[in-house]
mmCIF file of the C-alpha atoms, coordinates in Angstrom:
data_MODEL
# 
_entry.id   MODEL 
# 
loop_
_atom_site.group_PDB 
_atom_site.id 
_atom_site.type_symbol 
_atom_site.label_atom_id 
_atom_site.label_alt_id 
_atom_site.label_comp_id 
_atom_site.label_asym_id 
_atom_site.label_entity_id 
_atom_site.label_seq_id 
_atom_site.pdbx_PDB_ins_code 
_atom_site.Cartn_x 
_atom_site.Cartn_y 
_atom_site.Cartn_z 
_atom_site.occupancy 
_atom_site.B_iso_or_equiv 
_atom_site.pdbx_formal_charge 
_atom_site.auth_seq_id 
_atom_site.auth_comp_id 
_atom_site.auth_asym_id 
_atom_site.auth_atom_id 
_atom_site.pdbx_PDB_model_num 
ATOM 1   C CA . MET A 1 1   ? -6.478  10.895  -52.113 1.00 0.00 ? 1   MET A CA 1 
ATOM 2   C CA . SER A 1 2   ? -2.578  11.917  -53.094 1.00 0.00 ? 2   SER A CA 1 
ATOM 3   C CA . HIS A 1 3   ? -0.249  10.494  -50.890 1.00 0.00 ? 3   HIS A CA 1 
ATOM 4   C CA . ALA A 1 4   ? 0.801   13.828  -49.145 1.00 0.00 ? 4   ALA A CA 1 
ATOM 5   C CA . HIS A 1 5   ? -2.696  14.446  -49.044 1.00 0.00 ? 5   HIS A CA 1 
ATOM 6   C CA . LEU A 1 6   ? -2.925  10.850  -46.972 1.00 0.00 ? 6   LEU A CA 1 
ATOM 7   C CA . ARG A 1 7   ? 0.218   11.612  -44.561 1.00 0.00 ? 7   ARG A CA 1 
ATOM 8   C CA . PHE A 1 8   ? -1.080  14.899  -44.329 1.00 0.00 ? 8   PHE A CA 1 
ATOM 9   C CA . ALA A 1 9   ? -4.688  14.059  -42.498 1.00 0.00 ? 9   ALA A CA 1 
ATOM 10  C CA . THR A 1 10  ? -3.002  11.465  -40.873 1.00 0.00 ? 10  THR A CA 1 
ATOM 11  C CA . ARG A 1 11  ? -0.924  13.368  -39.417 1.00 0.00 ? 11  ARG A CA 1 
ATOM 12  C CA . ASN A 1 12  ? -3.708  15.824  -38.515 1.00 0.00 ? 12  ASN A CA 1 
ATOM 13  C CA . ALA A 1 13  ? -5.349  13.449  -37.382 1.00 0.00 ? 13  ALA A CA 1 
ATOM 14  C CA . TRP A 1 14  ? -3.514  12.069  -34.650 1.00 0.00 ? 14  TRP A CA 1 
ATOM 15  C CA . THR A 1 15  ? -3.011  15.865  -33.924 1.00 0.00 ? 15  THR A CA 1 
ATOM 16  C CA . LEU A 1 16  ? -6.231  15.749  -33.121 1.00 0.00 ? 16  LEU A CA 1 
ATOM 17  C CA . LEU A 1 17  ? -6.616  12.474  -31.484 1.00 0.00 ? 17  LEU A CA 1 
ATOM 18  C CA . LEU A 1 18  ? -2.928  11.863  -28.955 1.00 0.00 ? 18  LEU A CA 1 
ATOM 19  C CA . PRO A 1 19  ? -3.958  14.796  -26.438 1.00 0.00 ? 19  PRO A CA 1 
ATOM 20  C CA . LEU A 1 20  ? -7.059  12.861  -25.897 1.00 0.00 ? 20  LEU A CA 1 
ATOM 21  C CA . ALA A 1 21  ? -6.043  9.356   -25.774 1.00 0.00 ? 21  ALA A CA 1 
ATOM 22  C CA . LEU A 1 22  ? -3.277  10.176  -23.369 1.00 0.00 ? 22  LEU A CA 1 
ATOM 23  C CA . ALA A 1 23  ? -6.315  12.258  -20.890 1.00 0.00 ? 23  ALA A CA 1 
ATOM 24  C CA . CYS A 1 24  ? -7.710  9.568   -21.078 1.00 0.00 ? 24  CYS A CA 1 
ATOM 25  C CA . ALA A 1 25  ? -5.596  7.615   -19.559 1.00 0.00 ? 25  ALA A CA 1 
ATOM 26  C CA . GLY A 1 26  ? -5.692  9.703   -16.703 1.00 0.00 ? 26  GLY A CA 1 
ATOM 27  C CA . THR A 1 27  ? -2.878  9.479   -13.434 1.00 0.00 ? 27  THR A CA 1 
ATOM 28  C CA . PRO A 1 28  ? -2.256  6.398   -11.586 1.00 0.00 ? 28  PRO A CA 1 
ATOM 29  C CA . PRO A 1 29  ? -3.239  6.768   -7.840  1.00 0.00 ? 29  PRO A CA 1 
ATOM 30  C CA . LYS A 1 30  ? -0.628  7.511   -5.565  1.00 0.00 ? 30  LYS A CA 1 
ATOM 31  C CA . THR A 1 31  ? 0.045   5.481   -2.939  1.00 0.00 ? 31  THR A CA 1 
ATOM 32  C CA . THR A 1 32  ? 3.405   3.836   -1.418  1.00 0.00 ? 32  THR A CA 1 
ATOM 33  C CA . GLY A 1 33  ? 2.135   0.241   -1.903  1.00 0.00 ? 33  GLY A CA 1 
ATOM 34  C CA . THR A 1 34  ? 2.111   0.256   1.612   1.00 0.00 ? 34  THR A CA 1 
ATOM 35  C CA . SER A 1 35  ? -2.143  1.718   2.158   1.00 0.00 ? 35  SER A CA 1 
ATOM 36  C CA . LEU A 1 36  ? -4.677  1.446   -1.006  1.00 0.00 ? 36  LEU A CA 1 
ATOM 37  C CA . ALA A 1 37  ? -4.988  5.477   -2.425  1.00 0.00 ? 37  ALA A CA 1 
ATOM 38  C CA . PRO A 1 38  ? -8.490  6.435   -1.399  1.00 0.00 ? 38  PRO A CA 1 
ATOM 39  C CA . CYS A 1 39  ? -12.027 6.789   -3.233  1.00 0.00 ? 39  CYS A CA 1 
ATOM 40  C CA . PRO A 1 40  ? -12.218 9.691   -4.941  1.00 0.00 ? 40  PRO A CA 1 
ATOM 41  C CA . ASP A 1 41  ? -15.948 11.492  -4.437  1.00 0.00 ? 41  ASP A CA 1 
ATOM 42  C CA . LYS A 1 42  ? -17.691 9.900   -7.541  1.00 0.00 ? 42  LYS A CA 1 
ATOM 43  C CA . PRO A 1 43  ? -19.469 6.916   -8.434  1.00 0.00 ? 43  PRO A CA 1 
ATOM 44  C CA . ASN A 1 44  ? -16.316 5.142   -9.943  1.00 0.00 ? 44  ASN A CA 1 
ATOM 45  C CA . CYS A 1 45  ? -14.427 3.703   -7.408  1.00 0.00 ? 45  CYS A CA 1 
ATOM 46  C CA . TRP A 1 46  ? -14.726 0.153   -5.102  1.00 0.00 ? 46  TRP A CA 1 
ATOM 47  C CA . SER A 1 47  ? -12.596 -0.127  -1.937  1.00 0.00 ? 47  SER A CA 1 
ATOM 48  C CA . SER A 1 48  ? -12.786 -2.402  0.760   1.00 0.00 ? 48  SER A CA 1 
ATOM 49  C CA . LEU A 1 49  ? -11.445 0.200   3.144   1.00 0.00 ? 49  LEU A CA 1 
ATOM 50  C CA . SER A 1 50  ? -13.531 2.782   2.010   1.00 0.00 ? 50  SER A CA 1 
ATOM 51  C CA . PRO A 1 51  ? -15.557 3.812   5.190   1.00 0.00 ? 51  PRO A CA 1 
ATOM 52  C CA . ASP A 1 52  ? -17.579 5.566   2.306   1.00 0.00 ? 52  ASP A CA 1 
ATOM 53  C CA . GLU A 1 53  ? -20.625 2.480   1.995   1.00 0.00 ? 53  GLU A CA 1 
ATOM 54  C CA . GLU A 1 54  ? -20.850 3.628   -1.503  1.00 0.00 ? 54  GLU A CA 1 
ATOM 55  C CA . HIS A 1 55  ? -17.733 2.461   -2.042  1.00 0.00 ? 55  HIS A CA 1 
ATOM 56  C CA . ARG A 1 56  ? -16.985 -0.629  -0.200  1.00 0.00 ? 56  ARG A CA 1 
ATOM 57  C CA . THR A 1 57  ? -16.446 -3.485  -0.817  1.00 0.00 ? 57  THR A CA 1 
ATOM 58  C CA . GLU A 1 58  ? -15.920 -6.594  1.602   1.00 0.00 ? 58  GLU A CA 1 
ATOM 59  C CA . PRO A 1 59  ? -11.628 -7.210  0.938   1.00 0.00 ? 59  PRO A CA 1 
ATOM 60  C CA . LEU A 1 60  ? -10.744 -11.006 -0.381  1.00 0.00 ? 60  LEU A CA 1 
ATOM 61  C CA . GLN A 1 61  ? -10.050 -13.643 1.906   1.00 0.00 ? 61  GLN A CA 1 
ATOM 62  C CA . LEU A 1 62  ? -7.517  -16.259 0.386   1.00 0.00 ? 62  LEU A CA 1 
ATOM 63  C CA . ALA A 1 63  ? -6.865  -19.956 1.131   1.00 0.00 ? 63  ALA A CA 1 
ATOM 64  C CA . GLY A 1 64  ? -3.582  -19.966 2.439   1.00 0.00 ? 64  GLY A CA 1 
ATOM 65  C CA . GLU A 1 65  ? 0.279   -18.869 0.663   1.00 0.00 ? 65  GLU A CA 1 
ATOM 66  C CA . ARG A 1 66  ? -0.822  -19.873 -2.689  1.00 0.00 ? 66  ARG A CA 1 
ATOM 67  C CA . GLY A 1 67  ? -3.902  -17.641 -3.317  1.00 0.00 ? 67  GLY A CA 1 
ATOM 68  C CA . TRP A 1 68  ? -1.459  -15.031 -3.610  1.00 0.00 ? 68  TRP A CA 1 
ATOM 69  C CA . ALA A 1 69  ? 0.134   -16.474 -6.645  1.00 0.00 ? 69  ALA A CA 1 
ATOM 70  C CA . ALA A 1 70  ? -3.249  -17.899 -7.910  1.00 0.00 ? 70  ALA A CA 1 
ATOM 71  C CA . LEU A 1 71  ? -4.499  -13.581 -7.011  1.00 0.00 ? 71  LEU A CA 1 
ATOM 72  C CA . ARG A 1 72  ? -1.234  -13.003 -9.257  1.00 0.00 ? 72  ARG A CA 1 
ATOM 73  C CA . ASP A 1 73  ? -2.231  -14.853 -12.136 1.00 0.00 ? 73  ASP A CA 1 
ATOM 74  C CA . ALA A 1 74  ? -5.671  -14.039 -11.700 1.00 0.00 ? 74  ALA A CA 1 
ATOM 75  C CA . VAL A 1 75  ? -4.953  -10.852 -12.627 1.00 0.00 ? 75  VAL A CA 1 
ATOM 76  C CA . ALA A 1 76  ? -2.200  -11.342 -15.123 1.00 0.00 ? 76  ALA A CA 1 
ATOM 77  C CA . ALA A 1 77  ? -4.735  -13.389 -16.953 1.00 0.00 ? 77  ALA A CA 1 
ATOM 78  C CA . MET A 1 78  ? -7.425  -10.316 -16.937 1.00 0.00 ? 78  MET A CA 1 
ATOM 79  C CA . PRO A 1 79  ? -8.093  -9.097  -20.968 1.00 0.00 ? 79  PRO A CA 1 
ATOM 80  C CA . ARG A 1 80  ? -6.251  -5.254  -22.063 1.00 0.00 ? 80  ARG A CA 1 
ATOM 81  C CA . THR A 1 81  ? -4.905  -5.272  -18.083 1.00 0.00 ? 81  THR A CA 1 
ATOM 82  C CA . LYS A 1 82  ? -1.203  -4.684  -17.393 1.00 0.00 ? 82  LYS A CA 1 
ATOM 83  C CA . ILE A 1 83  ? 0.655   -5.678  -13.923 1.00 0.00 ? 83  ILE A CA 1 
ATOM 84  C CA . VAL A 1 84  ? 2.798   -2.436  -13.235 1.00 0.00 ? 84  VAL A CA 1 
ATOM 85  C CA . GLU A 1 85  ? 3.837   -2.457  -10.067 1.00 0.00 ? 85  GLU A CA 1 
ATOM 86  C CA . ASP A 1 86  ? 4.130   -6.303  -7.824  1.00 0.00 ? 86  ASP A CA 1 
ATOM 87  C CA . ARG A 1 87  ? 6.532   -7.071  -4.556  1.00 0.00 ? 87  ARG A CA 1 
ATOM 88  C CA . PRO A 1 88  ? 6.032   -8.718  -2.004  1.00 0.00 ? 88  PRO A CA 1 
ATOM 89  C CA . GLY A 1 89  ? 2.089   -8.495  -0.699  1.00 0.00 ? 89  GLY A CA 1 
ATOM 90  C CA . TYR A 1 90  ? 0.813   -5.426  -3.403  1.00 0.00 ? 90  TYR A CA 1 
ATOM 91  C CA . LEU A 1 91  ? -0.216  -5.303  -6.200  1.00 0.00 ? 91  LEU A CA 1 
ATOM 92  C CA . HIS A 1 92  ? -0.867  -2.915  -9.213  1.00 0.00 ? 92  HIS A CA 1 
ATOM 93  C CA . ALA A 1 93  ? -2.856  -3.323  -12.560 1.00 0.00 ? 93  ALA A CA 1 
ATOM 94  C CA . GLU A 1 94  ? -3.781  -1.382  -15.308 1.00 0.00 ? 94  GLU A CA 1 
ATOM 95  C CA . TRP A 1 95  ? -6.914  -1.759  -17.254 1.00 0.00 ? 95  TRP A CA 1 
ATOM 96  C CA . THR A 1 96  ? -7.562  -0.182  -20.861 1.00 0.00 ? 96  THR A CA 1 
ATOM 97  C CA . SER A 1 97  ? -10.872 -0.321  -22.135 1.00 0.00 ? 97  SER A CA 1 
ATOM 98  C CA . ARG A 1 98  ? -11.325 -1.801  -25.954 1.00 0.00 ? 98  ARG A CA 1 
ATOM 99  C CA . ILE A 1 99  ? -12.538 1.384   -27.299 1.00 0.00 ? 99  ILE A CA 1 
ATOM 100 C CA . PHE A 1 100 ? -11.668 4.600   -25.849 1.00 0.00 ? 100 PHE A CA 1 
ATOM 101 C CA . GLY A 1 101 ? -8.811  3.046   -23.877 1.00 0.00 ? 101 GLY A CA 1 
ATOM 102 C CA . PHE A 1 102 ? -9.796  4.498   -20.642 1.00 0.00 ? 102 PHE A CA 1 
ATOM 103 C CA . VAL A 1 103 ? -7.421  3.614   -17.752 1.00 0.00 ? 103 VAL A CA 1 
ATOM 104 C CA . ASP A 1 104 ? -8.379  1.829   -14.525 1.00 0.00 ? 104 ASP A CA 1 
ATOM 105 C CA . ASP A 1 105 ? -6.187  1.191   -11.689 1.00 0.00 ? 105 ASP A CA 1 
ATOM 106 C CA . LEU A 1 106 ? -6.993  -3.117  -9.596  1.00 0.00 ? 106 LEU A CA 1 
ATOM 107 C CA . GLU A 1 107 ? -4.505  -2.302  -6.333  1.00 0.00 ? 107 GLU A CA 1 
ATOM 108 C CA . LEU A 1 108 ? -4.061  -5.437  -3.561  1.00 0.00 ? 108 LEU A CA 1 
ATOM 109 C CA . LEU A 1 109 ? -2.360  -4.995  -0.564  1.00 0.00 ? 109 LEU A CA 1 
ATOM 110 C CA . ARG A 1 110 ? -2.477  -8.125  1.213   1.00 0.00 ? 110 ARG A CA 1 
ATOM 111 C CA . GLY A 1 111 ? -3.323  -8.052  5.138   1.00 0.00 ? 111 GLY A CA 1 
ATOM 112 C CA . ALA A 1 112 ? -3.267  -9.569  8.248   1.00 0.00 ? 112 ALA A CA 1 
ATOM 113 C CA . GLY A 1 113 ? -3.782  -13.239 7.399   1.00 0.00 ? 113 GLY A CA 1 
ATOM 114 C CA . ASP A 1 114 ? -4.771  -14.001 4.300   1.00 0.00 ? 114 ASP A CA 1 
ATOM 115 C CA . ARG A 1 115 ? -6.977  -10.828 3.628   1.00 0.00 ? 115 ARG A CA 1 
ATOM 116 C CA . VAL A 1 116 ? -6.211  -9.202  1.272   1.00 0.00 ? 116 VAL A CA 1 
ATOM 117 C CA . ASP A 1 117 ? -7.419  -5.342  0.527   1.00 0.00 ? 117 ASP A CA 1 
ATOM 118 C CA . VAL A 1 118 ? -8.554  -4.352  -3.063  1.00 0.00 ? 118 VAL A CA 1 
ATOM 119 C CA . ARG A 1 119 ? -9.086  -0.974  -5.059  1.00 0.00 ? 119 ARG A CA 1 
ATOM 120 C CA . SER A 1 120 ? -10.818 -0.632  -8.330  1.00 0.00 ? 120 SER A CA 1 
ATOM 121 C CA . ALA A 1 121 ? -11.190 3.065   -9.488  1.00 0.00 ? 121 ALA A CA 1 
ATOM 122 C CA . SER A 1 122 ? -11.386 4.400   -13.086 1.00 0.00 ? 122 SER A CA 1 
ATOM 123 C CA . ARG A 1 123 ? -8.760  7.561   -13.250 1.00 0.00 ? 123 ARG A CA 1 
ATOM 124 C CA . VAL A 1 124 ? -11.258 9.338   -15.396 1.00 0.00 ? 124 VAL A CA 1 
ATOM 125 C CA . GLY A 1 125 ? -14.638 10.446  -15.715 1.00 0.00 ? 125 GLY A CA 1 
ATOM 126 C CA . TYR A 1 126 ? -17.448 10.366  -12.736 1.00 0.00 ? 126 TYR A CA 1 
ATOM 127 C CA . GLY A 1 127 ? -19.704 7.448   -13.622 1.00 0.00 ? 127 GLY A CA 1 
ATOM 128 C CA . ASP A 1 128 ? -17.291 3.793   -14.932 1.00 0.00 ? 128 ASP A CA 1 
ATOM 129 C CA . GLN A 1 129 ? -20.873 1.672   -15.618 1.00 0.00 ? 129 GLN A CA 1 
ATOM 130 C CA . GLY A 1 130 ? -20.274 -0.690  -13.163 1.00 0.00 ? 130 GLY A CA 1 
ATOM 131 C CA . VAL A 1 131 ? -17.116 -1.850  -14.830 1.00 0.00 ? 131 VAL A CA 1 
ATOM 132 C CA . ASN A 1 132 ? -15.337 -1.409  -11.593 1.00 0.00 ? 132 ASN A CA 1 
ATOM 133 C CA . LYS A 1 133 ? -17.344 -3.663  -8.895  1.00 0.00 ? 133 LYS A CA 1 
ATOM 134 C CA . ALA A 1 134 ? -17.855 -6.177  -11.426 1.00 0.00 ? 134 ALA A CA 1 
ATOM 135 C CA . ARG A 1 135 ? -14.361 -6.620  -12.071 1.00 0.00 ? 135 ARG A CA 1 
ATOM 136 C CA . ILE A 1 136 ? -13.853 -7.125  -9.052  1.00 0.00 ? 136 ILE A CA 1 
ATOM 137 C CA . GLN A 1 137 ? -16.587 -9.503  -8.774  1.00 0.00 ? 137 GLN A CA 1 
ATOM 138 C CA . ALA A 1 138 ? -14.482 -11.244 -11.856 1.00 0.00 ? 138 ALA A CA 1 
ATOM 139 C CA . LEU A 1 139 ? -11.922 -11.383 -10.100 1.00 0.00 ? 139 LEU A CA 1 
ATOM 140 C CA . ARG A 1 140 ? -13.115 -13.364 -6.773  1.00 0.00 ? 140 ARG A CA 1 
ATOM 141 C CA . ASP A 1 141 ? -15.193 -16.098 -9.321  1.00 0.00 ? 141 ASP A CA 1 
ATOM 142 C CA . ALA A 1 142 ? -11.352 -16.119 -10.954 1.00 0.00 ? 142 ALA A CA 1 
ATOM 143 C CA . LEU A 1 143 ? -10.365 -17.008 -7.599  1.00 0.00 ? 143 LEU A CA 1 
ATOM 144 C CA . ALA A 1 144 ? -12.520 -19.706 -6.589  1.00 0.00 ? 144 ALA A CA 1 
ATOM 145 C CA . ALA A 1 145 ? -12.594 -21.237 -10.038 1.00 0.00 ? 145 ALA A CA 1 
ATOM 146 C CA . ARG A 1 146 ? -9.183  -21.218 -8.853  1.00 0.00 ? 146 ARG A CA 1 
ATOM 147 C CA . GLY A 1 147 ? -9.716  -22.443 -5.709  1.00 0.00 ? 147 GLY A CA 1 
ATOM 148 C CA . ALA A 1 148 ? -8.181  -20.503 -3.739  1.00 0.00 ? 148 ALA A CA 1 
ATOM 149 C CA . LEU A 1 149 ? -10.321 -19.123 -2.168  1.00 0.00 ? 149 LEU A CA 1 
ATOM 150 C CA . PRO A 1 150 ? -11.683 -20.514 1.263   1.00 0.00 ? 150 PRO A CA 1 
ATOM 151 C CA . SER A 1 151 ? -14.175 -22.780 1.165   1.00 0.00 ? 151 SER A CA 1 
ATOM 152 C CA . THR A 1 152 ? -16.869 -19.748 3.375   1.00 0.00 ? 152 THR A CA 1 
ATOM 153 C CA . ALA A 1 153 ? -15.742 -17.265 2.034   1.00 0.00 ? 153 ALA A CA 1 
ATOM 154 C CA . GLY A 1 154 ? -18.817 -15.677 -0.347  1.00 0.00 ? 154 GLY A CA 1 
ATOM 155 C CA . ALA A 1 155 ? -18.667 -14.852 -4.227  1.00 0.00 ? 155 ALA A CA 1 
ATOM 156 C CA . THR A 1 156 ? -20.683 -11.990 -3.858  1.00 0.00 ? 156 THR A CA 1 
ATOM 157 C CA . ALA A 1 157 ? -18.946 -8.952  -3.837  1.00 0.00 ? 157 ALA A CA 1 
ATOM 158 C CA . LYS A 1 158 ? -21.212 -6.102  -1.576  1.00 0.00 ? 158 LYS A CA 1 
# 
């Protein structure tokens, strides 16, 4: 294949793949940083604030002030995760899937005391193969390993 043909084929491939990649990115949740976005009526979202039992998970309970810093560090250490908003009491991170580049959102909102409400959701698609629920559990496990959960907090997500 000549250099010109290779350039043409590459450009055509990007012309076809770029819209697909952008569609996989989806739209981030519309929140103010003082609340979490509600879960859509799809099985690809878990939230501790969901009124719907099939989307609800337990909030995180931190062990004092060092817990928030440990929480931020645990999120930052998750593979393919980028923190996009970090302010006192609120954290929003994006997780990108390895193969297709689907973007999921993880939101954490500090409530009263050491309670942290959590929301993990896929931006596009209907199902998520259980990755959002597993992400919340992985975060619980990472916090437990860092000693950032109270000893009475369960290590199991609902």
